[in-house]
C-alpha positions as CSV (number, residue, x, y, z in Angstrom):
1,M,0.2,0.0,-0.1
2,L,2.0,3.1,-0.8
3,E,1.2,6.4,0.6
4,Y,3.3,9.8,-0.6
5,V,4.6,11.7,2.2
6,T,5.8,14.9,1.8
7,D,6.2,16.3,5.3
8,A,8.8,14.8,7.7
9,D,6.9,15.2,11.0
10,D,3.6,13.3,9.3
11,P,3.2,11.4,12.2
12,R,2.9,8.0,10.0
13,L,6.7,8.2,10.3
14,T,7.3,8.2,14.1
15,D,8.6,4.4,13.5
16,Y,11.9,6.3,12.1
17,T,12.5,9.6,14.3
18,R,15.6,10.7,15.2
19,L,17.9,8.3,14.6
20,R,21.0,9.3,15.5
21,D,20.2,9.6,18.7
22,V,20.8,6.4,20.7
23,E,19.1,6.8,23.6
24,L,15.9,7.8,22.4
25,R,16.1,5.4,19.5
26,K,16.6,2.0,22.3
27,S,13.5,3.7,24.3
28,L,11.4,4.2,21.3
29,E,12.1,0.8,20.1
30,A,11.8,-1.2,23.2
31,E,8.4,0.7,23.7
32,R,7.0,-0.2,20.6
33,G,8.4,-3.7,20.3
34,L,10.4,-2.8,16.9
35,F,13.6,-2.7,15.2
36,L,14.6,-0.8,11.6
37,A,16.3,-2.6,9.0
38,E,18.4,-0.7,6.2
39,G,18.6,-1.0,2.6
40,E,17.1,-4.2,0.0
41,K,19.3,-6.9,0.8
42,V,19.3,-6.7,5.2
43,I,15.3,-6.0,4.8
44,R,14.8,-9.4,2.7
45,R,17.0,-11.3,5.1
46,A,14.4,-10.2,8.1
47,I,11.5,-11.2,6.3
48,G,13.0,-14.4,5.1
49,A,14.1,-14.6,9.3
50,G,9.9,-14.0,9.8
51,Y,10.1,-10.8,10.9
52,P,6.5,-9.3,9.9
53,I,6.9,-5.4,8.4
54,R,5.7,-2.8,10.2
55,S,6.2,-0.3,7.8
56,V,8.6,0.6,4.7
57,L,10.1,4.1,4.2
58,T,11.8,4.4,0.6
59,T,12.5,6.8,-2.2
60,R,10.5,6.3,-5.4
61,R,13.5,5.1,-7.6
62,W,14.0,1.8,-5.1
63,L,10.3,1.0,-5.4
64,A,11.1,-1.3,-8.1
65,S,13.8,-3.5,-6.4
66,L,11.7,-4.2,-2.7
67,E,8.2,-4.5,-4.6
68,D,8.4,-8.6,-4.7
69,V,8.4,-8.7,-0.6
70,L,6.7,-5.7,0.4
71,G,3.1,-7.8,0.1
72,E,0.1,-5.4,2.0
73,A,3.2,-2.9,4.1
74,A,2.2,0.3,4.4
75,V,5.1,1.8,2.4
76,Y,5.7,5.7,2.7
77,V,7.6,7.1,-0.3
78,V,9.2,10.1,0.8
79,S,11.7,12.4,-1.7
80,D,15.6,12.1,-1.3
81,E,15.8,15.0,0.6
82,I,13.0,14.8,3.5
83,M,14.5,10.7,3.5
84,S,17.7,12.4,4.9
85,G,16.0,14.8,6.8
86,I,14.2,12.4,8.5
87,A,17.3,9.8,8.8
88,G,19.8,12.1,9.7
89,F,22.3,10.9,7.2
90,Q,22.4,10.0,3.6
91,V,20.7,6.5,3.4
92,H,22.7,4.8,0.9
93,R,20.7,1.6,0.3
94,G,17.5,3.4,-0.6
95,A,15.3,1.8,2.2
96,L,14.4,1.9,5.7
97,A,11.4,-1.1,7.1
98,S,10.3,-0.9,11.0
99,M,10.2,-4.5,11.7
100,E,8.2,-6.2,14.5
101,R,10.7,-8.0,16.8
102,L,10.2,-11.5,17.5
103,P,10.2,-13.0,21.5
104,L,13.5,-14.3,22.2
105,P,14.2,-17.4,23.8
106,P,15.2,-18.3,27.0
107,M,19.0,-19.1,27.5
108,E,18.1,-22.4,28.5
109,S,16.2,-23.7,25.6
110,L,18.5,-22.6,23.1
111,V,21.9,-23.8,25.1
112,K,19.8,-27.5,25.2
113,S,18.7,-27.6,21.9
114,G,21.5,-29.4,21.0
115,T,24.0,-26.6,20.3
116,G,27.6,-27.5,19.9
117,R,29.6,-24.2,19.9
118,L,28.3,-20.8,21.7
119,L,29.4,-17.6,21.3
120,V,28.9,-15.6,25.1
121,L,29.2,-11.9,24.9
122,E,29.7,-9.8,28.2
123,D,29.0,-6.6,28.7
124,L,29.6,-5.4,24.8
125,V,28.3,-2.5,24.3
126,D,29.5,-1.1,20.8
127,H,26.6,-1.8,18.6
128,S,28.9,-1.7,15.4
129,N,31.3,-4.4,17.6
130,V,28.0,-6.8,18.0
131,G,27.1,-6.6,14.7
132,A,30.6,-7.3,13.3
133,I,31.2,-10.5,15.7
134,F,27.4,-11.8,14.7
135,R,28.9,-11.6,11.1
136,S,32.0,-13.3,11.7
137,A,29.8,-16.0,14.2
138,A,27.8,-16.6,11.4
139,A,30.2,-16.7,8.5
140,L,32.3,-19.2,10.7
141,G,30.2,-22.1,11.9
142,V,28.8,-20.7,15.3
143,D,25.6,-22.5,16.2
144,A,24.7,-19.9,18.9
145,V,25.4,-16.4,20.4
146,I,24.7,-15.5,24.5
147,L,24.5,-12.2,25.6
148,S,25.4,-11.1,29.3
149,P,22.2,-8.9,30.4
150,R,24.2,-5.4,29.5
151,C,25.5,-6.1,25.8
152,A,24.6,-3.9,23.3
153,D,21.3,-5.4,21.5
154,P,22.1,-6.8,18.4
155,L,19.0,-5.7,16.6
156,Y,19.7,-2.3,17.0
157,R,20.0,-0.1,13.3
158,R,23.7,0.1,13.5
159,A,24.2,-3.9,14.5
160,V,21.7,-5.1,11.9
161,K,23.6,-3.0,9.2
162,V,26.6,-3.4,10.3
163,S,26.4,-7.6,10.6
164,M,24.8,-7.3,6.9
165,G,22.0,-9.3,8.2
166,A,23.6,-12.3,10.2
167,V,22.1,-11.1,13.4
168,F,18.8,-12.6,11.5
169,S,20.2,-16.1,10.5
170,I,22.1,-16.8,13.6
171,P,20.4,-18.1,17.5
172,Y,20.7,-15.8,20.4
173,A,19.8,-15.1,23.4
174,R,20.4,-12.8,26.7
175,M,21.1,-14.2,30.0
176,D,19.0,-13.2,33.1
177,D,21.6,-13.4,35.4
178,W,25.0,-12.4,34.7
179,F,26.7,-13.7,38.2
180,T,25.4,-17.3,37.6
181,G,25.4,-17.6,33.5
182,L,28.5,-19.6,33.4
183,D,27.4,-22.2,36.1
184,R,24.1,-22.5,34.0
185,L,25.9,-23.2,30.8
186,R,28.4,-25.9,33.0
187,A,25.1,-27.4,33.9
188,A,24.4,-28.0,30.4
189,G,27.3,-29.5,29.5
190,Y,29.5,-26.5,28.2
191,R,33.4,-26.3,28.4
192,T,33.8,-22.3,28.9
193,L,37.1,-21.2,27.6
194,A,37.8,-17.1,28.7
195,L,39.6,-15.0,25.8
196,T,42.1,-13.0,27.4
197,P,45.5,-11.2,26.2
198,D,47.3,-12.6,28.9
199,Q,50.2,-14.6,26.6
200,S,50.4,-17.1,30.3
201,A,47.3,-18.3,28.9
202,A,47.0,-21.7,26.9
203,P,47.2,-20.8,23.1
204,I,43.7,-21.1,21.5
205,D,44.7,-23.4,19.0
206,G,46.0,-26.1,21.0
207,V,42.9,-26.4,24.1
208,E,41.8,-30.0,24.0
209,L,37.8,-29.7,23.9
210,G,35.2,-31.6,23.8
211,D,31.4,-32.0,21.9
212,R,30.1,-28.2,23.5
213,V,32.3,-25.5,24.1
214,A,31.1,-21.9,25.0
215,L,33.8,-19.1,24.4
216,L,33.8,-16.1,26.3
217,L,34.4,-12.8,24.8
218,G,34.7,-9.4,27.1
219,A,33.6,-5.9,26.8
220,E,35.9,-3.5,24.3
221,G,38.8,-2.6,26.4
222,D,38.4,-3.9,29.8
223,G,37.9,-7.4,28.4
224,L,36.3,-10.2,30.6
225,S,35.5,-9.2,34.3
226,S,37.2,-10.9,37.2
227,H,34.1,-13.3,37.9
228,W,34.2,-14.7,34.8
229,L,37.8,-15.4,33.8
230,E,38.1,-16.7,37.3
231,E,34.6,-18.9,36.9
232,A,35.6,-19.8,33.3
233,D,37.1,-23.7,33.1
234,Q,40.4,-22.0,31.3
235,A,41.7,-19.0,30.1
236,V,42.7,-19.4,26.4
237,C,44.7,-16.7,24.5
238,I,45.5,-15.7,20.4
239,P,49.5,-16.1,20.5
240,M,50.8,-12.6,19.6
241,S,54.5,-12.4,17.7
242,A,57.4,-11.5,19.8
243,Q,58.1,-8.7,17.0
244,A,54.2,-7.4,18.0
245,M,54.9,-7.8,21.6
246,A,58.0,-5.9,21.8
247,A,56.7,-3.0,19.7
248,G,53.9,-3.0,22.6
249,V,51.0,-4.5,20.6
250,D,49.7,-7.0,23.5
251,S,46.6,-7.6,22.0
252,L,43.4,-7.3,19.4
253,N,40.3,-5.3,19.1
254,V,37.4,-7.4,20.1
255,V,36.5,-8.2,16.6
256,A,39.9,-9.2,15.3
257,A,39.9,-11.7,18.6
258,A,36.3,-12.9,17.9
259,A,36.6,-13.7,14.0
260,I,40.1,-15.4,14.8
261,A,38.8,-17.4,17.5
262,C,36.1,-18.3,15.4
263,H,38.2,-19.6,12.7
264,G,40.5,-21.5,14.6
265,L,38.8,-23.2,16.9
266,M,34.7,-23.1,16.8
267,R,35.4,-25.3,13.6
268,R,37.7,-28.0,15.5
269,V,34.4,-28.5,18.3
270,G,33.4,-32.3,18.0
């Protein structure tokens, strides 16, 4: 259903309000049970994953590329100038879609479903980092992602965009209790490995693994909390070269570390 809109303040467009205001968007999206998908490819992946469309905001030239998947959704068509004014940035991929959120599964139902490879994120607050880690996890064979209570929302627009829609292709759940979370993973049969820059930890590519393993990644900058480091079954590291250490480069950022860990460790499970 096409509706041509000529006023950026039209109340029909309130799902798309002030996209650069992170705190406002987090509040609004939680209150309305929505998230935004940006660009044709991401919108298609969200629809393919079963997320219902609330509405679509686009310009005339992008209508044809999305026509086959929009069905009876409300489609608000605006000029390029209004689109940029509403979004607060240039929407290079031409369209934004407001999507309904689906209920997250409880952590226990996810870890008891036979999942063998878990990535567990503790307090990562940067949406871009979370999106990039989901993309690596989906590409490299991780079965599911578990988030600590304070982790950034994988369905926040920036996370969805950076992941290129990978947040829709890998199951995830959020812990309801950070303090006992690792105990509950162990009770489900997981060996918990804490990734740390400490080079005295076991090299990640030489660790003995069982059928179920959960790799723990900590927050940007500070890394894993002391509680999770102590509670994990084993600390592991990505070995750094002697030249890097001598130059004072003793660690990788969390996105690079996640990609290397997923490639070098997760494929060896089972």
